[in-house]
KEKE-3310 file (N, C-alpha, C; in steps of 0.2 Angstrom, whole numbers, plus 5000, padded with zeros to 4 digits):
npx = (5508:5493:5489:5484:5467:5460:5457:5465:5463:5472:5490:5501:5517:5531:5548:5560:5573:5581:5573:5564:5554:5549:5544:5535:5525:5521:5515:5504:5498:5492:5483:5473:5464:5448:5444:5444:5450:5463:5481:5496:5513:5527:5544:5558:5575:5584:5584:5593:5588:5573:5563:5556:5550:5541:5532:5527:5520:5508:5491:5483:5476:5478:5491:5507:5521:5538:5553:5570:5581:5595:5604:5600:5604:5598:5594:5589:5581:5570:5566:5562:5551:5539:5536:5531:5518:5500:5489:5479:5484:5500:5507:5522:5531:5543:5551:5553:5545:5527:5510:5493:5480:5467:5464:5463:5452:5449:5460:5457:5445:5450:5460:5452:5445:5450:5453:5464:5476:5491:5503:5510:5510:5510:5508:5518:5517:5506:5495:5482:5469:5470:5466:5469:5484:5485:5494:5497:5499:5517:5528:5524:5521:5534:5541:5535:5534:5546:5564:5566:5572:5565:5560:5556:5544:5527:5527:5517:5511:5503:5501:5503:5508:5520:5527:5529:5538:5551:5562:5562:5564:5577:5585:5584:5590:5603:5607:5607:5614:5611:5604:5593:5583:5570:5566:5570:5562:5549:5551:5550:5538:5529:5526:5515:5503:5493:5499:5499:5497:5493:5485:5483:5483:5491:5503:5518:5534:5548:5551:5562:5569:5569:5575:5589:5593:5593:5604:5608:5604:5606:5615:5632:5647:5655:5647:5637:5622:5620:5631:5641:5647:5641:5628:5630:5633:5622:5613:5619:5616:5602:5600:5605:5596:5584:5587:5583:5570:5554:5555:5555:5566:5565:5558:5568:5578:5571:5570:5583:5587:5579:5583:5596:5597:5590:5600:5610:5605:5602:5614:5621:5612:5603:5613:5620:5609:5607:5619:5619:5610:5607:5601:5599:5613:5618:5611:5617:5630:5639:5647:5639:5641:5646:5642:5650:5649:5660:5663:5651:5652:5663:5656:5647:5656:5663:5652:5649:5661:5661:5649:5649:5661:5655:5650:5637:5622:5620:5620:5632:5628:5614:5618:5624:5613:5606:5615:5615:5601:5601:5611:5609:5596:5601:5611:5603:5596:5606:5611:5600:5599:5612:5609:5599)
npy = (5404:5412:5428:5436:5442:5447:5456:5452:5449:5444:5441:5427:5426:5420:5417:5408:5395:5383:5373:5364:5352:5355:5369:5367:5357:5366:5377:5369:5365:5377:5381:5372:5379:5386:5398:5415:5425:5426:5426:5418:5423:5418:5420:5416:5413:5411:5397:5381:5369:5359:5368:5379:5371:5363:5372:5381:5372:5371:5374:5387:5401:5409:5408:5416:5415:5421:5423:5429:5438:5438:5429:5436:5434:5427:5435:5448:5443:5439:5450:5457:5449:5453:5465:5462:5459:5459:5459:5466:5463:5456:5441:5433:5418:5406:5396:5383:5380:5378:5380:5378:5377:5375:5384:5396:5404:5408:5417:5426:5431:5436:5446:5455:5461:5472:5488:5496:5489:5487:5479:5464:5447:5430:5418:5403:5385:5381:5371:5373:5387:5403:5418:5433:5446:5463:5477:5494:5508:5515:5516:5504:5495:5494:5489:5475:5470:5472:5470:5457:5447:5435:5420:5422:5418:5421:5433:5449:5461:5477:5480:5490:5500:5494:5493:5506:5510:5518:5512:5499:5503:5508:5497:5487:5495:5497:5484:5476:5464:5461:5450:5451:5461:5462:5465:5479:5485:5482:5491:5503:5503:5502:5513:5517:5512:5501:5485:5467:5451:5436:5422:5407:5390:5390:5393:5383:5378:5370:5353:5346:5335:5337:5349:5345:5338:5346:5359:5376:5390:5402:5405:5401:5393:5403:5413:5414:5418:5415:5416:5423:5435:5440:5441:5452:5462:5463:5468:5480:5485:5486:5495:5507:5509:5511:5523:5532:5532:5540:5541:5544:5549:5541:5530:5525:5521:5510:5502:5499:5493:5481:5475:5474:5464:5453:5451:5447:5436:5427:5424:5417:5408:5404:5402:5390:5381:5380:5375:5362:5356:5344:5343:5357:5361:5352:5357:5369:5366:5363:5355:5348:5353:5354:5368:5374:5380:5389:5394:5402:5411:5419:5424:5433:5442:5448:5454:5464:5471:5476:5483:5493:5500:5505:5517:5525:5535:5535:5538:5534:5529:5525:5516:5506:5502:5495:5485:5478:5474:5465:5456:5450:5443:5434:5426:5421:5412:5404:5397:5390:5381:5374:5367:5359)
npz = (5163:5169:5172:5188:5189:5200:5215:5228:5245:5253:5251:5250:5253:5247:5247:5238:5235:5228:5235:5229:5231:5243:5242:5233:5238:5249:5241:5235:5246:5251:5240:5242:5249:5245:5241:5232:5237:5240:5235:5229:5230:5223:5225:5215:5218:5207:5207:5205:5204:5200:5202:5195:5185:5191:5198:5187:5182:5189:5188:5192:5194:5205:5209:5207:5200:5201:5194:5199:5189:5193:5205:5221:5234:5250:5260:5254:5245:5253:5258:5246:5240:5246:5240:5228:5229:5228:5237:5250:5262:5266:5269:5275:5271:5273:5262:5267:5277:5282:5279:5285:5276:5281:5290:5285:5283:5295:5298:5289:5294:5305:5302:5297:5308:5314:5307:5309:5312:5305:5304:5309:5317:5315:5326:5329:5326:5334:5343:5344:5342:5350:5359:5351:5352:5354:5350:5354:5343:5340:5354:5361:5352:5346:5357:5357:5345:5337:5334:5339:5333:5327:5319:5302:5295:5295:5298:5294:5284:5280:5264:5255:5262:5267:5255:5252:5262:5269:5275:5270:5256:5258:5263:5252:5242:5247:5247:5259:5270:5283:5295:5302:5295:5295:5308:5310:5299:5306:5316:5311:5305:5316:5319:5310:5313:5323:5329:5329:5335:5329:5334:5329:5323:5311:5304:5302:5306:5299:5303:5316:5310:5297:5297:5301:5289:5279:5272:5278:5268:5271:5281:5286:5292:5296:5298:5309:5316:5330:5337:5351:5349:5337:5341:5349:5341:5333:5343:5343:5331:5332:5343:5337:5326:5334:5339:5330:5329:5334:5349:5367:5381:5391:5385:5377:5386:5393:5381:5377:5389:5389:5376:5378:5389:5381:5372:5379:5385:5374:5371:5379:5388:5377:5368:5373:5372:5359:5354:5359:5353:5341:5328:5324:5324:5314:5303:5301:5298:5308:5322:5337:5353:5371:5382:5394:5412:5414:5402:5400:5409:5405:5393:5398:5405:5394:5387:5396:5396:5384:5382:5392:5387:5375:5364:5366:5368:5383:5399:5412:5425:5422:5412:5421:5428:5418:5415:5427:5429:5418:5420:5433:5430:5420:5426:5436:5427:5423:5434:5438:5427:5430:5441:5438)
capx = (5503:5489:5489:5479:5464:5456:5460:5465:5464:5479:5495:5505:5523:5536:5553:5563:5579:5583:5569:5558:5549:5546:5540:5529:5521:5518:5509:5498:5493:5488:5479:5468:5459:5444:5442:5448:5452:5470:5486:5502:5518:5534:5550:5562:5581:5587:5585:5596:5584:5567:5558:5553:5546:5535:5528:5524:5514:5502:5486:5479:5478:5480:5499:5511:5528:5542:5560:5574:5586:5601:5603:5601:5605:5592:5591:5586:5575:5565:5562:5559:5545:5533:5535:5528:5511:5494:5485:5479:5490:5505:5510:5528:5532:5549:5550:5554:5539:5521:5504:5488:5474:5460:5463:5464:5445:5449:5464:5454:5440:5455:5463:5446:5442:5452:5457:5470:5481:5495:5508:5509:5515:5506:5512:5520:5517:5501:5490:5474:5469:5468:5465:5475:5486:5485:5497:5496:5505:5522:5532:5522:5522:5541:5543:5533:5535:5552:5570:5566:5575:5561:5560:5552:5538:5522:5526:5513:5511:5499:5505:5505:5514:5526:5530:5531:5542:5558:5567:5562:5568:5584:5587:5585:5595:5610:5609:5609:5614:5609:5600:5585:5580:5563:5565:5571:5556:5544:5551:5548:5531:5526:5522:5510:5498:5494:5501:5494:5499:5488:5485:5480:5487:5491:5511:5522:5541:5551:5553:5569:5573:5571:5581:5596:5595:5594:5608:5604:5606:5607:5620:5637:5650:5658:5642:5631:5619:5619:5638:5639:5649:5636:5622:5631:5633:5614:5611:5621:5611:5595:5601:5607:5590:5581:5588:5580:5563:5551:5554:5557:5573:5562:5556:5574:5581:5567:5570:5589:5587:5576:5586:5603:5595:5589:5606:5614:5602:5602:5621:5623:5607:5602:5619:5621:5604:5608:5625:5617:5604:5611:5598:5601:5620:5619:5608:5622:5635:5644:5646:5636:5646:5643:5644:5651:5649:5666:5663:5645:5654:5667:5652:5645:5661:5664:5646:5649:5666:5659:5644:5652:5665:5651:5649:5630:5621:5616:5625:5635:5623:5609:5622:5625:5606:5604:5618:5612:5595:5602:5615:5605:5592:5603:5614:5598:5594:5611:5611:5595:5602:5617:5604:5596)
capy = (5406:5417:5435:5437:5447:5450:5460:5448:5452:5441:5438:5423:5428:5414:5417:5402:5394:5376:5368:5362:5348:5358:5375:5364:5356:5373:5380:5365:5365:5384:5381:5369:5384:5387:5405:5419:5431:5425:5424:5416:5425:5414:5424:5411:5416:5408:5390:5376:5362:5359:5372:5382:5366:5361:5377:5383:5366:5372:5378:5391:5409:5413:5408:5421:5412:5426:5422:5434:5438:5436:5428:5443:5432:5425:5441:5453:5439:5439:5457:5460:5446:5456:5470:5459:5457:5463:5459:5471:5461:5451:5436:5429:5412:5403:5390:5376:5380:5375:5384:5374:5380:5375:5390:5403:5407:5411:5421:5432:5434:5440:5452:5460:5464:5480:5491:5500:5485:5487:5474:5459:5441:5424:5412:5397:5378:5381:5366:5376:5394:5407:5425:5437:5450:5469:5483:5502:5511:5518:5512:5498:5490:5493:5484:5469:5467:5474:5468:5451:5440:5430:5417:5427:5415:5423:5440:5451:5469:5481:5479:5497:5503:5491:5494:5513:5511:5521:5507:5494:5505:5508:5491:5485:5499:5496:5477:5475:5458:5460:5444:5452:5467:5463:5469:5486:5486:5482:5496:5509:5502:5502:5521:5519:5510:5495:5478:5461:5444:5432:5415:5402:5384:5391:5393:5379:5378:5364:5348:5345:5330:5340:5354:5341:5335:5351:5364:5383:5393:5409:5405:5397:5392:5409:5418:5411:5423:5414:5417:5429:5442:5441:5443:5459:5466:5463:5472:5487:5487:5488:5501:5512:5510:5513:5531:5535:5532:5545:5539:5549:5546:5535:5524:5523:5517:5504:5498:5496:5488:5474:5473:5471:5457:5448:5449:5442:5429:5423:5423:5412:5402:5402:5398:5383:5377:5378:5370:5356:5352:5341:5346:5363:5361:5349:5362:5374:5363:5362:5350:5351:5354:5357:5374:5374:5387:5394:5399:5406:5417:5423:5428:5438:5447:5450:5458:5469:5475:5478:5488:5498:5504:5507:5525:5525:5541:5533:5540:5528:5526:5521:5509:5500:5498:5490:5478:5475:5471:5459:5450:5446:5438:5429:5422:5416:5406:5400:5393:5386:5376:5370:5364:5353)
capz = (5169:5168:5178:5193:5188:5205:5220:5234:5252:5257:5248:5254:5249:5247:5244:5238:5232:5229:5238:5225:5233:5249:5240:5229:5243:5252:5237:5234:5253:5252:5235:5244:5250:5238:5240:5227:5240:5241:5230:5232:5226:5224:5221:5215:5218:5203:5209:5200:5203:5196:5206:5190:5181:5196:5200:5181:5180:5193:5184:5196:5193:5211:5209:5203:5200:5198:5195:5198:5184:5196:5213:5225:5241:5252:5264:5250:5242:5258:5259:5240:5238:5247:5235:5222:5231:5227:5241:5255:5267:5263:5274:5274:5273:5270:5258:5270:5282:5280:5280:5285:5273:5284:5295:5281:5284:5301:5296:5286:5299:5311:5299:5296:5314:5316:5301:5312:5311:5299:5304:5315:5317:5316:5330:5325:5328:5338:5343:5344:5342:5356:5358:5348:5357:5350:5353:5351:5338:5343:5359:5364:5346:5345:5360:5356:5338:5333:5338:5342:5330:5326:5313:5298:5293:5300:5298:5289:5283:5275:5258:5252:5268:5266:5249:5252:5268:5268:5277:5264:5250:5260:5264:5245:5238:5249:5247:5266:5272:5290:5295:5304:5293:5297:5314:5307:5296:5310:5321:5308:5303:5322:5320:5306:5316:5328:5327:5331:5336:5328:5338:5325:5321:5304:5302:5305:5304:5297:5308:5318:5307:5291:5299:5301:5283:5273:5275:5278:5262:5273:5286:5285:5298:5296:5298:5312:5319:5337:5341:5355:5346:5332:5345:5352:5335:5331:5348:5342:5324:5334:5346:5332:5323:5339:5340:5324:5330:5338:5356:5372:5384:5395:5381:5375:5391:5393:5375:5378:5395:5387:5371:5381:5392:5376:5368:5384:5387:5369:5370:5385:5389:5371:5365:5376:5370:5352:5353:5362:5348:5335:5322:5323:5322:5307:5299:5300:5296:5314:5327:5343:5360:5377:5384:5401:5416:5413:5396:5401:5414:5400:5389:5403:5406:5388:5386:5401:5394:5377:5384:5396:5382:5369:5364:5364:5372:5388:5404:5415:5430:5418:5409:5426:5429:5412:5416:5434:5428:5413:5423:5438:5427:5417:5431:5439:5424:5422:5440:5437:5422:5433:5447:5433)
cpx = (5499:5490:5483:5475:5459:5460:5460:5466:5471:5483:5500:5512:5529:5543:5557:5570:5581:5580:5563:5552:5545:5542:5533:5524:5517:5513:5504:5494:5489:5482:5473:5462:5455:5444:5447:5450:5460:5475:5492:5508:5525:5539:5556:5569:5586:5590:5589:5592:5578:5561:5553:5548:5540:5531:5524:5519:5508:5497:5481:5481:5479:5488:5502:5518:5533:5549:5566:5579:5593:5600:5605:5603:5598:5590:5588:5580:5569:5562:5558:5552:5539:5531:5532:5520:5507:5489:5484:5483:5494:5508:5516:5528:5538:5547:5550:5549:5533:5515:5498:5482:5468:5459:5464:5458:5446:5454:5461:5449:5445:5457:5458:5443:5445:5456:5462:5477:5485:5502:5507:5513:5510:5510:5513:5519:5512:5497:5483:5475:5467:5467:5471:5477:5487:5489:5496:5502:5510:5526:5530:5523:5529:5543:5541:5534:5541:5558:5570:5569:5572:5561:5555:5545:5532:5521:5521:5512:5505:5502:5507:5509:5520:5530:5533:5536:5549:5563:5568:5566:5576:5587:5589:5590:5602:5612:5611:5609:5613:5604:5593:5583:5574:5561:5566:5565:5550:5544:5549:5541:5527:5523:5517:5504:5498:5497:5498:5498:5493:5489:5481:5485:5488:5498:5514:5529:5543:5552:5560:5573:5574:5576:5588:5598:5596:5598:5604:5607:5608:5613:5626:5642:5654:5654:5636:5628:5619:5626:5637:5641:5644:5630:5624:5631:5626:5611:5613:5616:5604:5595:5601:5600:5585:5581:5586:5573:5560:5550:5558:5563:5570:5561:5563:5577:5578:5569:5578:5590:5585:5581:5593:5602:5594:5595:5610:5612:5603:5610:5624:5618:5605:5607:5620:5616:5606:5614:5624:5612:5607:5608:5599:5608:5621:5617:5612:5629:5642:5642:5643:5642:5642:5646:5644:5650:5654:5666:5656:5647:5659:5663:5650:5650:5663:5658:5647:5655:5664:5654:5645:5657:5660:5649:5641:5627:5617:5622:5627:5631:5617:5612:5622:5618:5604:5608:5616:5606:5596:5606:5612:5600:5595:5607:5609:5596:5599:5612:5605:5596:5607:5613:5602:5599)
cpy = (5412:5422:5435:5442:5450:5453:5456:5451:5450:5439:5434:5424:5423:5415:5410:5401:5386:5372:5366:5359:5352:5365:5372:5361:5361:5376:5376:5365:5372:5383:5377:5373:5386:5394:5410:5425:5431:5425:5422:5419:5421:5417:5419:5416:5413:5401:5386:5370:5364:5363:5376:5377:5364:5367:5380:5378:5367:5376:5381:5397:5412:5413:5412:5418:5418:5423:5428:5434:5436:5434:5434:5441:5432:5430:5445:5450:5439:5445:5459:5456:5449:5462:5469:5458:5462:5464:5465:5470:5456:5447:5433:5422:5409:5397:5383:5375:5378:5380:5379:5378:5380:5380:5397:5407:5411:5416:5428:5435:5439:5446:5457:5464:5471:5483:5496:5496:5485:5482:5469:5452:5435:5419:5406:5390:5378:5375:5368:5383:5397:5414:5429:5442:5457:5474:5489:5504:5515:5513:5505:5492:5489:5487:5477:5467:5469:5471:5462:5445:5434:5426:5420:5425:5418:5430:5443:5459:5472:5482:5485:5500:5500:5493:5502:5515:5513:5516:5501:5496:5505:5501:5487:5489:5498:5488:5474:5467:5455:5454:5445:5459:5468:5466:5477:5488:5487:5488:5502:5509:5502:5509:5522:5516:5504:5489:5473:5455:5439:5424:5410:5397:5384:5390:5387:5378:5371:5359:5348:5340:5333:5345:5350:5339:5340:5357:5371:5386:5400:5410:5400:5397:5398:5414:5415:5416:5421:5414:5423:5436:5444:5444:5451:5464:5468:5468:5480:5490:5490:5494:5507:5514:5513:5521:5535:5536:5538:5542:5544:5546:5540:5529:5521:5519:5511:5500:5495:5491:5481:5471:5470:5464:5452:5446:5445:5436:5424:5420:5418:5406:5399:5399:5391:5379:5375:5374:5363:5352:5350:5343:5353:5364:5358:5354:5368:5372:5363:5357:5352:5350:5356:5364:5375:5381:5392:5399:5404:5412:5422:5427:5434:5444:5450:5455:5464:5474:5480:5484:5494:5503:5507:5514:5525:5531:5539:5535:5534:5525:5522:5514:5504:5498:5493:5484:5475:5470:5464:5454:5446:5441:5432:5424:5418:5410:5401:5395:5388:5380:5372:5365:5357:5348)
cpz = (5168:5174:5182:5191:5193:5210:5227:5240:5255:5250:5252:5250:5252:5244:5243:5234:5234:5233:5235:5228:5239:5247:5236:5233:5248:5248:5236:5241:5253:5247:5237:5246:5244:5236:5235:5230:5243:5234:5233:5227:5228:5221:5221:5214:5213:5204:5202:5199:5199:5199:5200:5187:5185:5196:5194:5179:5184:5189:5188:5196:5199:5212:5204:5204:5197:5199:5194:5192:5186:5203:5217:5232:5245:5257:5260:5246:5247:5258:5252:5239:5241:5243:5229:5223:5229:5232:5246:5260:5264:5269:5271:5275:5269:5267:5261:5276:5279:5283:5280:5282:5275:5289:5291:5282:5289:5302:5293:5290:5304:5308:5298:5302:5316:5310:5304:5313:5305:5298:5310:5313:5318:5320:5327:5330:5335:5337:5342:5344:5349:5354:5355:5353:5352:5354:5350:5347:5342:5348:5360:5358:5344:5350:5360:5349:5334:5338:5342:5340:5329:5319:5308:5296:5298:5300:5293:5290:5278:5270:5255:5257:5267:5260:5248:5258:5266:5269:5272:5259:5252:5259:5256:5241:5240:5249:5254:5267:5279:5290:5297:5302:5295:5303:5314:5304:5301:5315:5318:5307:5310:5324:5314:5308:5321:5325:5331:5331:5334:5330:5335:5323:5313:5301:5306:5302:5303:5304:5310:5313:5300:5291:5297:5294:5279:5277:5274:5272:5265:5277:5284:5292:5301:5298:5302:5317:5327:5340:5345:5352:5341:5335:5347:5346:5332:5336:5346:5336:5327:5339:5341:5328:5328:5340:5334:5325:5334:5345:5362:5375:5388:5392:5379:5380:5392:5388:5376:5383:5392:5381:5373:5385:5387:5373:5373:5385:5381:5368:5375:5385:5382:5367:5366:5373:5363:5351:5356:5357:5342:5329:5319:5320:5315:5302:5296:5299:5302:5318:5333:5348:5366:5379:5391:5405:5415:5407:5397:5405:5409:5396:5393:5403:5400:5386:5390:5399:5388:5378:5387:5391:5377:5369:5361:5370:5378:5394:5408:5420:5426:5415:5415:5428:5425:5413:5422:5432:5423:5417:5429:5435:5423:5421:5435:5435:5423:5428:5440:5432:5426:5438:5443:5433)
residu = (UNK:UNK:UNK:UNK:UNK:UNK:UNK:UNK:UNK:UNK:UNK:UNK:UNK:UNK:UNK:UNK:UNK:UNK:UNK:UNK:UNK:UNK:UNK:UNK:UNK:UNK:UNK:UNK:UNK:UNK:UNK:UNK:UNK:UNK:UNK:UNK:UNK:UNK:UNK:UNK:UNK:UNK:UNK:UNK:UNK:UNK:UNK:UNK:UNK:UNK:UNK:UNK:UNK:UNK:UNK:UNK:UNK:UNK:UNK:UNK:UNK:UNK:UNK:UNK:UNK:UNK:UNK:UNK:UNK:UNK:UNK:UNK:UNK:UNK:UNK:UNK:UNK:UNK:UNK:UNK:UNK:UNK:UNK:UNK:UNK:UNK:UNK:UNK:UNK:UNK:UNK:UNK:UNK:UNK:UNK:UNK:UNK:UNK:UNK:UNK:UNK:UNK:UNK:UNK:UNK:UNK:UNK:UNK:UNK:UNK:UNK:UNK:UNK:UNK:UNK:UNK:UNK:UNK:UNK:UNK:UNK:UNK:UNK:UNK:UNK:UNK:UNK:UNK:UNK:UNK:UNK:UNK:UNK:UNK:UNK:UNK:UNK:UNK:UNK:UNK:UNK:UNK:UNK:UNK:UNK:UNK:UNK:UNK:UNK:UNK:UNK:UNK:UNK:UNK:UNK:UNK:UNK:UNK:UNK:UNK:UNK:UNK:UNK:UNK:UNK:UNK:UNK:UNK:UNK:UNK:UNK:UNK:UNK:UNK:UNK:UNK:UNK:UNK:UNK:UNK:UNK:UNK:UNK:UNK:UNK:UNK:UNK:UNK:UNK:UNK:UNK:UNK:UNK:UNK:UNK:UNK:UNK:UNK:UNK:UNK:UNK:UNK:UNK:UNK:UNK:UNK:UNK:UNK:UNK:UNK:UNK:UNK:UNK:UNK:UNK:UNK:UNK:UNK:UNK:UNK:UNK:UNK:UNK:UNK:UNK:UNK:UNK:UNK:UNK:UNK:UNK:UNK:UNK:UNK:UNK:UNK:UNK:UNK:UNK:UNK:UNK:UNK:UNK:UNK:UNK:UNK:UNK:UNK:UNK:UNK:UNK:UNK:UNK:UNK:UNK:UNK:UNK:UNK:UNK:UNK:UNK:UNK:UNK:UNK:UNK:UNK:UNK:UNK:UNK:UNK:UNK:UNK:UNK:UNK:UNK:UNK:UNK:UNK:UNK:UNK:UNK:UNK:UNK:UNK:UNK:UNK:UNK:UNK:UNK:UNK:UNK:UNK:UNK:UNK:UNK:UNK:UNK:UNK:UNK:UNK:UNK:UNK:UNK:UNK:UNK:UNK:UNK:UNK:UNK:UNK:UNK:UNK:UNK:UNK:UNK:UNK:UNK:UNK:UNK:UNK:UNK:UNK:UNK:UNK:UNK:UNK:UNK:UNK:UNK:UNK:UNK:UNK:UNK:UNK:UNK:UNK:UNK:UNK:UNK:UNK)
# end
């Protein structure tokens, strides 16, 4: 494979493991774009299928196939792939997802519109394009771009800033296994410049039928991100990280309020929805089941107990304000579900 000899504007970064046909189709789709202002970086985490044979057989200088010397785990491989990029901006795409090459021209136009944008997210599964959303550096970007536990395909970064990010260096050095490390990276990088949500029909996640057929390489039965206790631990990771940022007391309170509500909602309404979805359950090797009102109430009680006892630097009255805000909203949605 020849080495790229130009300076691409965009690097499409694809971490992969044992999904040879999927990653092959994804790469071929992107390469249908005729311009030389892109590159594709595939970081293979020591696949045991025919991924290498398929990809090295593609004769296109814009493709750079790299294979790790050892399997470093899916979480670290996703973080590491962007450090191999040469483009001005790096866009992440998981090997099971899809990019429509016909929108790359529009993507390039939108990424050039504002030179203060340094990170962002491409909305997924859109039928048509719409106006982008831009957030100011600092608290506004943290609130809208970080701690959301998004599916990572579509995240993008100013490549040099990502490579020099202290949190990226730290996560790779520690070998972090936290499932949503990109949320921590986004929080730090929100203080480097503006962020942007790009609304183009460009990134598409795997179909539900494919999801049901192909097992997750990231999660197992004993390590499911959507379990209520895991969601609460995720919330604590976010809060601990938030206190390292340059935020004032009012901003911290607002952030904790929003994050606690998101954690509670995803552990009740979201949890119920996931366990009712056969495709998602099969993907994670578990059986679907019904989550009843009694279980939802129990989760609410547990969350209250955990949060009240938690040693975080927020006084008791603000804590109860956060609890009231979150539980009123969550109970409202639970009642709506019951009425349905």
